[in-house]
C-alpha positions as CSV (number, residue, x, y, z in Angstrom):
1,M,-1.0,16.7,-23.6
2,P,0.7,15.6,-26.4
3,G,3.6,17.4,-27.7
4,K,5.5,18.2,-24.7
5,H,8.3,16.3,-25.5
6,K,11.0,16.7,-28.2
7,G,10.0,13.7,-29.9
8,K,6.9,11.9,-30.9
9,L,5.6,8.8,-29.1
10,K,3.9,6.4,-31.7
11,V,2.1,3.6,-29.3
12,F,0.5,0.2,-30.4
13,L,-1.7,-1.1,-28.2
14,G,-2.9,-4.6,-27.8
15,Y,-5.0,-6.7,-25.9
16,A,-2.8,-9.7,-25.7
17,A,0.2,-11.2,-26.5
18,G,0.2,-12.3,-30.5
19,V,-2.5,-9.8,-31.6
20,G,0.5,-8.6,-33.7
21,K,1.7,-5.2,-31.9
22,T,5.3,-5.4,-32.3
23,Y,4.7,-6.9,-36.1
24,Q,2.9,-3.6,-37.2
25,M,5.2,-1.1,-35.2
26,L,8.2,-2.8,-37.3
27,L,6.2,-2.4,-40.6
28,E,6.0,1.0,-39.5
29,A,10.0,1.2,-38.6
30,Q,10.5,-0.5,-42.5
31,R,7.8,2.2,-44.1
32,L,9.7,4.9,-42.4
33,K,13.1,3.8,-43.4
34,A,12.2,3.5,-47.2
35,A,11.1,7.0,-47.0
36,G,14.5,8.0,-46.4
37,H,13.7,8.5,-42.7
38,D,17.0,7.4,-39.8
39,V,15.6,4.4,-37.7
40,V,17.5,2.3,-35.2
41,I,15.7,-0.2,-33.5
42,G,16.5,0.3,-29.5
43,Y,15.0,-3.0,-28.6
44,F,13.3,-5.9,-29.9
45,E,12.1,-9.3,-27.9
46,P,12.1,-11.7,-30.6
47,H,10.3,-14.9,-29.0
48,A,11.3,-17.1,-31.6
49,R,8.4,-15.4,-33.9
50,A,9.8,-15.9,-37.5
51,E,7.4,-13.8,-39.1
52,T,8.3,-10.8,-36.7
53,I,12.0,-11.2,-36.9
54,A,12.0,-11.1,-40.8
55,Q,10.3,-7.6,-40.3
56,T,13.7,-6.3,-38.6
57,E,15.8,-7.6,-41.6
58,G,17.5,-4.3,-42.9
59,L,17.3,-2.0,-39.3
60,E,19.9,-1.0,-37.7
61,L,20.2,-2.5,-34.1
62,V,21.7,-0.9,-31.2
63,P,23.7,-3.5,-29.2
64,R,22.0,-4.4,-25.8
65,K,23.9,-3.3,-22.8
66,T,24.9,-6.2,-20.0
67,F,24.4,-5.4,-16.6
68,E,25.7,-7.7,-13.5
69,H,23.2,-8.2,-10.5
70,R,23.9,-11.1,-8.1
71,G,26.8,-12.6,-9.7
72,A,24.6,-12.9,-13.0
73,A,25.0,-11.3,-16.3
74,F,21.5,-9.7,-17.7
75,E,21.1,-7.8,-21.0
76,D,18.9,-4.9,-21.6
77,M,18.0,-1.8,-23.7
78,D,21.2,0.7,-23.9
79,A,19.2,3.8,-23.4
80,A,22.2,6.0,-23.1
81,A,23.7,4.3,-26.4
82,V,20.5,4.9,-28.5
83,I,20.7,9.0,-27.4
84,A,24.3,8.8,-28.4
85,R,23.4,7.6,-31.7
86,K,20.6,10.0,-31.9
87,P,18.4,8.6,-34.8
88,E,15.3,10.1,-36.0
89,F,13.1,7.3,-35.0
90,S,14.1,4.2,-32.6
91,V,11.8,1.3,-32.2
92,V,11.6,0.2,-28.5
93,D,9.6,-2.9,-27.5
94,E,7.5,-3.9,-24.3
95,F,6.7,-0.8,-23.0
96,A,6.0,-1.6,-19.9
97,H,8.8,-3.8,-18.8
98,T,11.1,-3.4,-16.0
99,N,14.5,-2.2,-16.2
100,V,17.3,-4.6,-14.9
101,P,18.7,-3.9,-11.3
102,G,21.7,-1.2,-11.6
103,A,20.2,0.0,-15.3
104,E,20.2,4.0,-14.9
105,R,15.9,4.1,-14.9
106,A,13.8,1.6,-12.9
107,K,11.2,1.3,-16.2
108,R,11.4,1.5,-19.8
109,W,8.8,3.3,-20.1
110,Q,11.1,6.4,-18.6
111,D,14.0,5.3,-21.0
112,V,11.7,6.0,-23.7
113,V,10.2,9.6,-22.3
114,A,14.4,10.3,-22.2
115,L,14.7,9.4,-25.9
116,L,11.8,11.8,-26.3
117,D,13.3,14.6,-24.7
118,A,16.4,13.8,-26.6
119,G,14.3,14.7,-29.8
120,I,14.1,10.8,-30.7
121,H,10.9,9.9,-32.2
122,V,9.8,6.7,-30.6
123,L,7.6,3.6,-31.5
124,T,6.6,1.5,-28.6
125,S,4.1,-1.8,-28.2
126,V,2.3,-2.5,-24.9
127,N,-0.7,-4.3,-24.0
128,I,-4.0,-2.5,-22.3
129,Q,-3.7,-5.2,-19.2
130,H,-0.3,-3.2,-18.2
131,L,-2.3,0.4,-18.1
132,E,-2.1,1.4,-14.1
133,S,-5.5,2.2,-13.8
134,L,-7.3,-0.8,-15.4
135,N,-4.9,-3.3,-12.9
136,D,-8.0,-4.0,-11.1
137,Q,-10.2,-4.8,-13.8
138,V,-7.5,-7.0,-15.6
139,W,-7.7,-9.1,-12.3
140,Q,-11.2,-9.4,-12.0
141,V,-11.4,-10.6,-15.1
142,T,-8.5,-13.0,-15.7
143,G,-7.2,-14.1,-12.2
144,I,-4.2,-12.3,-13.2
145,Q,-2.1,-9.9,-11.0
146,V,-0.4,-7.5,-13.3
147,R,3.1,-6.5,-11.9
148,E,4.4,-4.1,-14.4
149,T,2.2,-1.1,-15.5
150,V,2.5,2.2,-17.3
151,P,1.1,5.2,-15.7
152,D,-2.1,6.8,-17.7
153,W,-0.5,9.6,-18.2
154,V,2.3,8.5,-20.6
155,I,0.0,6.9,-22.7
156,K,-1.8,10.2,-22.8
157,E,0.4,12.2,-23.8
158,A,1.3,9.7,-26.9
159,D,1.0,11.5,-30.0
160,E,-0.6,8.6,-31.6
161,V,-2.3,5.3,-30.3
162,V,-3.0,2.6,-32.7
163,M,-4.9,-0.2,-31.6
164,V,-3.7,-3.6,-33.3
165,D,-6.6,-6.1,-33.2
166,V,-7.4,-9.8,-34.0
167,T,-10.4,-11.4,-33.0
168,P,-10.1,-14.0,-29.8
169,R,-10.7,-16.6,-32.3
170,A,-8.4,-15.7,-34.1
171,L,-5.9,-15.4,-31.7
172,V,-6.6,-18.5,-30.5
173,H,-5.9,-20.0,-33.9
174,R,-2.6,-18.6,-33.8
175,L,-1.5,-19.9,-30.6
176,E,-2.7,-23.5,-31.9
177,R,-0.3,-23.2,-34.7
178,G,2.7,-22.3,-32.8
179,V,2.8,-18.7,-34.1
180,V,2.5,-17.1,-30.5
181,Y,4.5,-19.6,-28.3
182,S,6.0,-22.7,-28.7
183,A,3.3,-26.2,-28.1
184,E,4.0,-26.9,-24.4
185,K,3.9,-22.6,-23.8
186,A,0.7,-22.2,-26.0
187,K,-1.4,-25.2,-24.6
188,A,-0.5,-24.1,-21.1
189,A,-1.6,-20.0,-22.1
190,L,-5.0,-21.7,-23.9
191,E,-5.8,-23.6,-20.2
192,N,-5.3,-20.5,-18.8
193,F,-4.6,-16.3,-19.5
194,Y,-6.0,-17.3,-23.4
195,T,-9.4,-18.5,-21.9
196,E,-11.9,-17.3,-25.0
197,A,-14.0,-15.1,-22.2
198,N,-10.6,-13.1,-20.6
199,L,-9.8,-12.8,-24.3
200,N,-13.1,-11.0,-24.8
201,A,-13.4,-9.0,-21.9
202,L,-9.5,-7.6,-22.7
203,R,-10.2,-7.1,-26.0
204,E,-13.5,-4.7,-24.8
205,L,-11.5,-2.7,-22.4
206,A,-8.7,-1.9,-24.9
207,L,-11.7,-0.4,-27.8
208,R,-13.2,1.4,-24.9
209,Q,-9.7,3.1,-24.0
210,T,-8.7,3.5,-27.7
211,A,-12.1,4.9,-28.4
212,Q,-12.1,7.1,-24.9
213,Q,-8.6,8.5,-26.5
214,L,-10.2,9.2,-29.0
215,E,-12.8,10.9,-28.2
216,E,-10.7,13.4,-26.1
217,R,-8.6,14.4,-28.7
218,R,-11.1,15.1,-30.8
219,E,-12.9,17.1,-28.0
220,E,-9.7,19.4,-27.3
221,A,-9.4,19.8,-31.0
222,A,-12.6,21.3,-31.4
223,A,-12.6,23.2,-27.9
224,P,-11.2,26.8,-28.0
225,P,-7.6,27.4,-26.2
226,A,-8.3,28.3,-22.3
227,P,-6.6,31.6,-20.6
228,A,-4.0,30.6,-19.1
229,S,-5.5,31.6,-15.4
230,A,-9.0,29.2,-16.3
231,T,-9.7,27.4,-13.0
232,T,-12.8,24.7,-12.6
233,P,-15.9,26.4,-13.0
234,E,-18.2,27.0,-10.4
235,G,-20.1,24.2,-9.8
236,G,-17.9,21.6,-11.6
237,E,-17.1,18.2,-10.2
238,K,-14.0,17.6,-8.3
239,I,-13.0,14.3,-6.8
240,L,-11.0,13.5,-3.3
241,L,-9.9,10.3,-2.2
242,W,-9.1,9.4,1.3
243,L,-6.1,7.4,1.7
244,T,-5.7,4.9,4.7
245,P,-3.7,1.8,4.9
246,D,-6.1,-0.5,4.3
247,P,-5.4,-2.7,1.2
248,S,-8.1,-2.0,-0.9
249,T,-7.4,1.6,-1.4
250,A,-4.8,0.7,-4.4
251,M,-8.4,-0.6,-6.2
252,L,-10.0,3.0,-4.9
253,I,-7.4,5.3,-6.3
254,R,-7.7,3.9,-10.0
255,R,-11.4,3.7,-9.7
256,A,-11.5,7.2,-8.8
257,R,-8.9,8.3,-11.6
258,R,-11.2,6.3,-14.3
259,V,-14.1,8.0,-12.8
260,A,-12.3,11.7,-13.1
261,D,-11.0,11.0,-16.6
262,Y,-14.8,10.2,-17.4
263,L,-16.0,13.3,-15.9
264,A,-13.0,15.2,-17.3
265,C,-13.1,17.0,-13.8
266,P,-9.6,17.4,-11.0
267,C,-9.1,14.4,-8.7
268,A,-6.6,14.7,-5.2
269,A,-6.1,12.5,-2.6
270,V,-5.6,13.2,0.8
271,Y,-4.5,11.3,3.9
272,A,-3.9,11.7,8.0
273,D,-0.2,13.1,8.3
274,S,0.2,10.5,11.4
275,E,0.1,8.0,8.5
276,T,2.8,9.0,5.9
277,H,4.5,5.7,6.0
278,N,1.6,3.4,5.8
279,V,0.2,5.1,2.7
280,E,3.4,5.0,1.2
281,P,2.6,2.6,-1.6
282,W,-0.2,4.0,-2.6
283,L,1.5,7.5,-3.2
284,N,3.5,5.9,-5.7
285,I,0.4,4.8,-7.4
286,C,-1.1,8.6,-7.1
287,A,2.0,9.8,-8.4
288,N,1.6,7.2,-11.3
289,L,-1.8,8.3,-12.3
290,R,-0.8,12.0,-11.3
291,I,-2.6,12.6,-8.5
292,E,-1.6,15.0,-6.4
293,A,-2.0,13.5,-2.5
294,S,-1.5,15.6,0.7
295,P,-1.4,15.4,4.2
296,I,-3.6,16.5,6.4
297,A,-3.4,17.5,10.6
298,T,-6.6,15.3,11.7
299,G,-5.8,15.6,15.3
300,N,-7.9,13.3,17.0
301,D,-10.7,13.6,14.5
302,S,-9.7,12.5,11.0
303,H,-13.6,12.3,9.9
304,K,-14.1,16.0,11.0
305,A,-10.8,17.2,9.0
306,I,-11.6,15.1,5.8
307,A,-15.4,16.3,5.5
308,D,-14.6,20.1,6.8
309,Y,-11.0,20.0,4.1
310,A,-13.5,18.7,1.4
311,R,-16.0,21.3,2.0
312,T,-13.5,23.9,2.0
313,H,-12.0,22.6,-1.5
314,G,-15.5,23.0,-3.0
315,I,-15.1,18.9,-3.7
316,S,-18.4,17.3,-4.7
317,Q,-17.4,13.6,-4.6
318,L,-15.6,11.7,-1.7
319,F,-14.1,8.4,-2.3
320,V,-13.4,5.7,0.3
321,T,-12.8,2.4,0.7
322,R,-15.7,0.2,2.8
323,N,-13.3,-0.7,5.4
324,A,-11.8,3.0,6.5
325,P,-12.3,3.7,9.8
326,E,-16.0,4.6,11.0
327,V,-17.1,5.5,7.7
328,S,-20.5,6.1,8.7
329,K,-19.4,8.8,10.6
330,L,-17.6,10.7,7.9
331,V,-20.8,9.9,5.7
332,H,-23.1,11.7,8.6
333,L,-20.3,14.8,8.5
334,A,-19.9,15.1,5.2
335,R,-23.9,15.2,4.3
336,D,-23.7,17.7,1.8
337,I,-21.5,15.8,-0.4
338,Q,-21.5,12.9,-2.5
339,I,-19.3,9.8,-0.8
340,T,-18.8,6.9,-2.6
341,I,-17.4,4.0,-1.1
342,V,-15.8,1.2,-2.9
343,A,-15.8,-2.2,-1.9
344,E,-12.9,-4.7,-2.7
345,R,-13.9,-7.0,-5.9
346,V,-13.8,-10.6,-5.0
347,R,-13.5,-12.6,-7.9
348,P,-16.1,-15.6,-8.3
349,A,-14.4,-19.0,-7.5
C-alpha cells in the first residue's frame, strides 16, 4: 500500500528504452525546482542523448561513488551521500539497476527504498520488462531473458505511476534518427529487440499494468476501511503453489502471482522440508513477489502432505508444474480443489 514510507515514490514507466521516461522525469524535476522545491539528481544515465542531458541543466548532481572490484574502478550512485544531503526530492534513473559489487545494497531499488525511509521523495524510471512477475511473458514475446528485475510490490507501493508512451512506429523513427542510440547500435537494435511485434507486445503489457494498477487504486479509494481483524471471507479464493526443484517453477510462481493479483486473493507456497536447498532460487523469487513460502514435513508421501495442507488451509486453487513428480497422483488426492498444471512455454522458432 502507498504511504508506508516517509517519502513519496513517483515511477515513470515505459515499455522500451527511448520512449522518453528519463526526459519526462527530468521535466518533472525542473518543474518542482521552479516551484521552489529542493531537488537533486541522485543518479542519471545520459546515454549520450543530447535532448535529455539538456534537461539536467541547473539541477544539482550528487557526485557518484567509486567502487573497486577485481582491480577495476566502477562508479555508481552514492545513496549515503544523497541521504546526508537530505533534499526534498531526488531523481534516481534506472530503477532496476544492479549495483556494483561492494555497494551497501545489491539493487538500486533498495537504495531508493532507503531514500524514501529517510523522508526523501523520489522520481525514478523503469521499463515494463523489468517487472518480476512479467519476466516469463517478456521472454516469450521477445526471446530476451531480462536479468535485472524489480519486485512487483515495490511498484505497487509507489504513490504515483506515470506511463510514458509513444507509438512503436514513433519509437522506431527515433531510433532511425539516432535519438536513442548511435547509428551502429540503433541498426542492431532494430534488427533484434526493437521489432514492431516486440514493441507492440511490450506496449500492451505496459498499458495493461498501468490500467490494472489504476483500477486497484480506485477500488481501494472507494472501499470502506477494513477492520484490523479482517480475514479472507468464507468461500474466498486462496492460491497455493507447490515448489519443486523443476526449473519451470520460476514461471509457475510468476503466473500464480498474476492470477492472485487479478483475483485480489491470498497467495502462498509450500515445499518439502527435505528440498529446502534445491528450491532456494524459487524462495528468492517468492520473497520478491511477497509470496510466503513455508516448508512442510512430507514424510514418504509428499502428494498426500500437499493435499492435506491445502485442504486444512482452505485452499481453492493449487498451482503445480507439469514436471512435478507424479502430478496425476496429486490431482487424484485433491479432487475437491481446483488444480492448475502450468507447463513451461516454448518460444516458436
